[in-house]
C-alpha positions in Angstrom: -16.1 10.7 9.9 -15.5 10.2 14.0 -16.4 6.5 14.4 -15.7 6.7 18.5 -12.9 4.1 18.2 -9.4 3.7 17.7 -9.6 2.2 13.6 -7.3 -0.4 12.9 -8.2 -2.0 9.7 -10.2 -0.5 6.8 -12.2 -2.5 3.7 -14.6 -1.8 1.1 -16.9 -4.6 0.9 -18.1 -4.6 -2.6 -20.4 -7.4 -2.1 -22.2 -5.4 0.9 -21.0 -1.8 -0.5 -20.4 -1.1 2.4 -17.0 0.5 4.3 -16.7 -2.8 6.6 -14.0 -0.5 9.6 -12.1 -3.3 12.2 -11.3 -0.8 15.6 -10.0 -1.0 19.3 -12.9 0.4 21.9 -10.7 1.1 25.0 -12.8 1.3 27.9 -11.9 2.5 31.7 -13.1 0.0 34.9 -13.1 3.0 37.7 -13.0 2.5 41.0 -16.4 2.0 43.5 -14.9 4.9 45.5 -16.5 8.0 44.6 -14.4 10.5 46.5 -10.9 8.7 46.8 -9.9 7.2 42.5 -7.5 4.7 43.7 -5.4 4.5 40.5 -4.4 1.1 40.9 -8.6 0.1 41.0 -8.2 1.2 36.9 -7.9 -0.9 34.6 -7.5 -0.6 31.0 -9.9 -2.7 28.8 -9.4 -3.1 24.9 -11.8 -5.2 22.9 -12.3 -5.2 19.2 -15.1 -4.0 17.1 -16.8 -3.8 13.9 -18.2 -0.9 12.6 -20.3 -0.6 8.7 -20.3 3.0 7.6 -22.4 3.4 4.0 -20.7 5.5 2.0 -24.2 7.3 0.7 -25.8 7.2 3.9 -22.5 7.8 6.2 -23.1 5.8 9.7 -26.7 5.9 9.9 -28.6 3.7 7.0 -31.8 5.5 5.8 -33.9 4.6 8.7 -32.5 6.2 11.0 -31.5 3.2 13.2 -28.0 3.2 14.6 -26.6 -0.5 13.6 -23.6 0.4 12.3 -21.6 -1.1 15.1 -21.2 -5.0 15.3 -22.3 -5.4 18.9 -25.2 -2.8 18.1 -26.3 -5.1 15.1 -30.4 -5.4 14.7 -30.9 -5.8 18.7 -34.6 -7.0 18.5 -32.9 -10.1 17.2 -29.3 -10.7 19.1 -29.3 -9.3 22.6 -26.1 -7.2 22.9 -24.2 -9.3 25.3 -24.3 -12.2 23.0 -23.4 -10.6 19.9 -20.1 -9.2 22.1 -19.2 -12.8 23.4 -19.2 -14.1 20.1 -17.2 -11.7 18.4 -14.3 -11.2 20.0 -12.7 -10.9 23.8 -11.1 -8.8 26.1 -7.8 -7.8 24.8 -8.1 -8.8 21.3 -7.3 -6.7 18.6 -7.8 -7.1 14.5 -4.8 -7.1 12.9 -6.4 -8.1 9.5 -9.6 -7.7 7.5 -10.6 -9.3 4.5 -13.4 -10.1 2.0 -13.8 -14.1 1.1 -15.7 -15.7 -1.0 -15.4 -19.7 -1.1 -16.9 -22.1 -3.7 -18.0 -25.2 -2.8 -20.6 -27.5 -4.8 -20.7 -25.0 -6.8 -22.1 -22.3 -4.8 -20.1 -19.3 -4.3 -20.5 -18.6 -0.3 -19.4 -14.7 1.2 -17.5 -14.6 4.6 -15.7 -11.4 6.3 -12.9 -13.1 7.5 -11.0 -11.2 10.6 -7.1 -12.0 12.3 -7.3 -11.4 15.6 -4.9 -11.9 18.3 -4.9 -11.0 22.0 -2.5 -7.5 22.6 0.3 -9.2 24.7 3.5 -7.1 25.6 5.6 -10.1 25.3 5.4 -13.5 23.0 7.2 -15.8 25.1 4.0 -16.8 26.7 2.2 -17.3 23.5 -0.3 -20.7 24.0 -3.1 -22.0 21.9 -6.4 -19.6 21.1 -3.9 -16.3 21.2 -4.8 -15.7 17.7 -7.7 -16.5 15.9 -9.5 -16.8 12.6 -12.9 -15.8 12.5 -15.4 -16.1 9.4 -18.4 -13.9 10.2 -21.4 -14.2 7.8 -22.8 -10.8 6.8 -26.0 -9.4 5.8 -27.8 -6.0 5.1 -31.6 -6.0 4.5 -34.1 -3.5 2.7 -34.4 -1.3 5.4 -30.6 -0.9 5.8 -29.7 -3.1 9.1 -26.8 -5.5 9.6 -26.6 -8.6 10.8 -23.9 -10.6 11.4 -23.4 -14.5 12.5 -20.4 -16.3 13.7 -19.6 -19.2 11.8 -16.3 -20.6 11.8 -13.3 -19.8 14.3 -9.3 -21.0 13.7 -7.2 -20.9 16.4 -3.4 -20.5 16.8 -0.6 -19.6 19.7 0.2 -16.4 18.0 -1.7 -13.2 16.3 -3.1 -13.9 13.5 -1.4 -10.8 11.4 -1.9 -11.0 7.5 -5.0 -13.4 5.8 -5.3 -14.2 1.9 -7.8 -16.3 0.0 -6.1 -18.8 -1.6 -8.4 -20.8 -5.2 -11.9 -21.3 -5.0 -11.2 -22.8 -0.9 -8.4 -22.3 1.0 -6.8 -20.1 2.9 -3.7 -18.3 3.6 -2.8 -17.0 6.9 0.5 -16.1 8.8 1.4 -16.3 12.6 4.8 -15.3 13.4 7.3 -16.9 10.8 4.9 -19.4 9.5 3.0 -19.5 7.1 -0.5 -21.3 7.2 -3.1 -22.7 4.1 -6.3 -24.2 5.4 -8.6 -25.7 3.1 -12.6 -26.1 3.8 -14.2 -29.1 2.8 -17.9 -29.5 3.9 -18.1 -27.2 7.2 -14.0 -28.6 8.2 -11.3 -26.9 7.8 -8.3 -29.3 6.7 -4.3 -28.4 7.2 -3.4 -27.9 3.0 0.4 -27.2 3.6 3.1 -24.9 6.6 6.2 -22.7 5.9 7.9 -21.4 7.8 10.0 -18.1 7.4 13.1 -16.7 8.7 11.4 -13.2 10.1 7.7 -12.2 11.1 5.6 -12.1 7.9 3.1 -9.4 7.8 1.6 -8.6 5.2 0.0 -11.7 2.7 -1.2 -11.5 -1.2 -2.1 -14.1 -3.6 -2.0 -14.6 -7.1 -1.9 -17.9 -7.9 0.2 -19.8 -7.7 2.1 -17.5 -5.8 2.3 -16.5 -2.7 3.7 -12.9 -1.7 4.6 -12.4 1.9 6.2 -9.3 3.6 8.6 -10.0 5.8 9.7 -7.8 9.2 13.6 -8.1 8.4 14.0 -10.1 5.0 11.1 -7.8 2.8 9.3 -9.7 0.1 9.3 -13.4 -0.2 7.4 -15.3 -3.5 6.2 -18.9 -2.0 4.8 -21.7 -4.5 1.8 -23.5 -3.8 1.9 -26.5 -5.5 1.2 -30.5 -5.2 0.5 -29.5 -1.3 3.9 -28.1 -1.1 4.7 -24.3 -0.3 8.8 -23.7 -1.8 10.7 -20.6 -1.9 10.7 -19.1 -5.3 12.1 -15.5 -5.6 12.7 -13.0 -2.9 13.6 -9.3 -2.7 17.9 -9.0 -2.9 17.9 -6.2 -0.4 16.9 -6.9 3.3 14.6 -4.2 4.0 12.1 -4.1 7.6 9.0 -4.3 4.9 5.5 -3.2 5.5 4.0 -3.4 2.0 4.0 -4.7 -1.5 1.7 -4.9 -4.4 1.7 -6.4 -7.8 1.2 -4.2 -10.2 -1.9 -5.3 -12.6 -1.0 -6.7 -15.8 2.4 -6.9 -15.2 5.5 -8.4 -13.7 6.2 -5.6 -11.7 6.1 -5.8 -7.4 6.4 -2.6 -5.4 7.4 -3.3 -1.8 7.9 -0.7 1.1 9.6 -0.3 3.9 10.5 1.2 6.9 13.0 3.0 6.2 11.0 5.3 3.9 11.9 3.5 0.4 9.6 2.5 -2.3 11.3 -0.5 -4.6 10.0 -1.7 -7.6 11.1 -5.1 -7.9 11.4 -7.3 -11.4 9.8 -10.9 -11.4 10.9 -13.9 -13.7 7.9 -15.3 -15.5 9.8 -18.8 -14.5 11.8 -19.4 -11.8 15.8 -19.3 -12.0 19.3 -20.6 -10.5 19.0 -17.1 -8.9 16.3 -16.5 -6.7 16.8 -12.9 -6.3 14.4 -10.4 -7.9 16.0 -7.5 -9.6 16.0 -4.1 -8.1 14.1 -1.6 -10.6 14.2 1.4 -9.3 14.0 2.7 -5.9 12.0 6.0 -4.5 13.3 8.4 -1.0 10.1 9.3 0.2 9.6 12.0 3.2 8.0 9.0 5.4 7.3 4.9 5.3 4.0 3.9 3.9 2.7 1.4 5.5 0.0 0.5 2.7 -0.1 -0.1 -1.3 -3.1 -0.1 -3.3 -3.8 -0.1 -7.3 -7.2 2.0 -7.1 -9.3 2.3 -10.7 -9.5 6.6 -10.6 -9.8 8.5 -13.4 -6.9 11.4 -14.3 -6.7 14.2 -15.9 -5.3 13.0 -18.9 -7.5 10.7 -19.2 -10.3 13.2 -21.0 -7.3 14.6 -22.6 -5.4 13.4 -25.8 -2.9 10.6 -24.6 0.2 12.1 -22.6 3.5 10.2 -24.4 6.0 8.3 -21.6 3.3 7.3 -19.0 3.0 3.1 -18.7 -0.7 2.7 -18.3 -1.9 0.1 -16.1 -5.2 -1.8 -16.8 -6.8 -4.9 -15.6 -9.8 -5.4 -17.9 -10.7 -2.3 -17.2 -11.6 1.4 -19.5 -9.8 3.2 -17.1 -6.8 2.9 -16.0 -4.8 1.9 -12.7 -3.0 4.6 -10.4 -1.0 3.5 -7.6 -1.7 5.0 -4.5 0.7 4.8 -1.4 -1.0 5.7 2.4 1.3 6.7 5.6 0.4 6.8 9.2 0.4 10.5 9.0 -2.9 10.2 6.9 -1.4 11.9 3.9 -0.9 9.8 0.7 1.5 9.6 -2.4 0.7 9.0 -6.1 2.7 6.9 -7.7 3.3 6.8 -11.7 5.6 4.5 -14.2 7.5 6.8 -16.5 8.9 5.6 -20.1 12.9 5.7 -20.5 12.7 8.9 -22.4 10.1 10.4 -20.0 12.3 9.2 -17.3 15.1 11.2 -18.7 13.7 14.5 -19.9 11.8 14.6 -16.2 15.0 13.6 -14.6 17.2 16.3 -16.5 14.8 18.6 -15.4 15.0 17.7 -11.8 19.0 17.6 -11.8 18.7 21.4 -13.2 15.9 22.8 -11.0 17.6 21.0 -8.0 21.0 23.3 -7.9 18.9 26.4 -7.7 17.9 28.0 -4.3 14.6 29.2 -5.3 13.2 26.0 -5.9 15.4 23.7 -3.4 16.5 26.3 -0.6 17.1 23.0 1.3 19.4 21.5 -0.7 22.1 19.1 0.7 25.4 20.1 0.9 27.1 19.5 -2.6 24.2 18.5 -4.3 24.3 21.4 -7.0 28.2 18.9 -8.0 25.4 16.1 -9.2 25.4 15.3 -13.0 22.7 17.0 -15.1 23.3 13.8 -17.2 20.2 11.4 -15.8 22.4 7.7 -14.4 20.7 5.2 -15.4 22.6 2.4 -14.1 21.8 3.3 -10.1 18.3 2.0 -9.0 18.0 5.4 -6.7 18.0 7.7 -10.0 15.3 5.9 -11.1 13.4 8.3 -8.9 11.5 11.9 -10.5 10.6 14.0 -7.5 6.8 15.5 -8.5 6.8 17.9 -5.5 10.2 19.1 -6.1 9.3 19.8 -10.3 5.8 21.4 -8.8 8.0 24.4 -7.4 9.3 24.7 -11.3 5.9 24.8 -12.1 4.8 27.9 -9.9 7.6 29.6 -11.3 6.9 29.2 -15.0 8.6 28.3 -18.1 11.0 31.7 -18.1 12.9 30.0 -15.1 13.3 26.8 -16.7 14.6 28.7 -19.5 16.7 31.1 -17.2 18.5 27.7 -16.0 18.6 26.2 -19.2 20.6 29.5 -20.7 22.9 30.3 -17.3 27.1 30.2 -17.2 28.0 26.8 -16.2 30.2 27.1 -13.2 33.4 26.7 -13.2 35.6 24.5 -10.5 38.8 25.7 -8.9 40.6 23.2 -11.3 39.4 24.6 -14.2 36.7 21.8 -15.1 33.2 22.0 -15.6 32.5 18.8 -13.6 28.9 17.6 -13.2 27.5 20.4 -16.1 27.7 21.2 -19.8 31.1 23.2 -21.4 28.9 25.8 -22.2 25.1 27.2 -22.1 24.5 26.1 -25.9 25.7 22.7 -24.8 23.5 21.9 -22.1 20.6 23.6 -24.1 20.9 21.4 -27.3 21.0 17.9 -25.0 17.8 19.5 -23.6 16.3 20.0 -27.1 18.1 16.4 -27.8 16.2 14.6 -24.6 13.0 16.5 -25.4 13.2 15.1 -29.1 13.5 11.8 -28.2 9.8 12.4 -25.9 8.4 14.4 -28.1 9.5 14.1 -31.5 11.9 15.6 -33.8 10.3 18.9 -34.9 10.4 20.8 -32.0 9.4 24.6 -32.3 9.9 25.6 -27.9 10.9 22.8 -26.0 11.0 24.3 -23.1 7.5 25.6 -23.2 6.4 21.5 -24.5 8.1 20.1 -21.5 6.2 23.0 -18.9 3.2 22.0 -20.7 4.1 18.4 -20.2 5.2 19.1 -16.7 1.6 20.5 -15.9 -0.7 17.8 -17.2 1.6 15.0 -15.4 1.3 16.8 -12.2 -2.1 17.6 -12.0 -3.7 16.2 -8.6 -5.1 12.5 -8.3 -8.1 13.4 -6.0 
């Protein structure tokens, strides 16, 4: 869908039942000379822009009136120039966008909150007003007309990169290395607390009483707001160049994504301990970096059938399973599934076996065939099962897996069967044992059973 601008942030507002897109609109102011175009007289102007998209009616509401852009909303009530000036300034960019519900005096108010800032080449010359938190009150009439009104605006000396709601009437936002908390009382915001991190914060989320902050150099930092103070209680044991994080619903597992094309799973204890480092459970190597992690409620194929063993289900008061989705700057989506120990052991054994085959993995790394077939549970990166690689085996069918299991082991120059079993029968017996841990003791044909399991597990999500 073409929206006529560069999208920066996208949000589905359940309150408005609209997709809200924060954009940057770039225009060129040309020279007044018609015959001679002077390049020095061309100015590039960028301004923030909001577009509202109806998921059912695309960009246009039912009455056909184009009001999906903020500066064009209800032009009979608000003139175009007034709507432009009330929302954003030239050179500003939308860095964050959230739905915020504030409760005061037993009344709940809805705001669309934007974290904004001037797009400067250097932050050395920052001054008050370069960053803003803008609160917009938005309503939608029966004919689809969207009306927008600015209610509040908080200023900061740096761009507001991340915003999140905390509690009934408190807002958390970050500017550079600082995390600020502001509480709405009456019609004014009061300073609740402030905490300074060691590196700039790029993502914020809240699961009370904890505030999760992804930073540019120190990965994930877990803060706690208590007694009008913010303290650091946990942090990632690795210094990653953080980009996104996600607390899995109904669990104590945190997923973090960094610029080095890695996604890691961290374990958060239920209470603060002497050792503040979060334990790394697994690490996933990907072909490209994940920029956003989401937990969405979508129905998989296996939900319509009987339960698939070995799948750790996530749900939060819903009958549907929660799926973990990661998105990239290149428009691709990655689906992550948490596996139990027996399921991981079986799939990792098959993966280690498939990586030795040139037909399945033609671009394997040098010496990869020497990797042990037995899954290694001691290394975090060994906990990753590559679904794309297993998809290549699935295409070739059960006979390919049977061929790999029954092939004679390759003998090394020193006469030892390094990283393999001493015989094909020993390898097949170990495979039967691993499959029995997942499916049960009585197995007629573990190869067919494993391939059927792969077929159900690798069904596309979308």
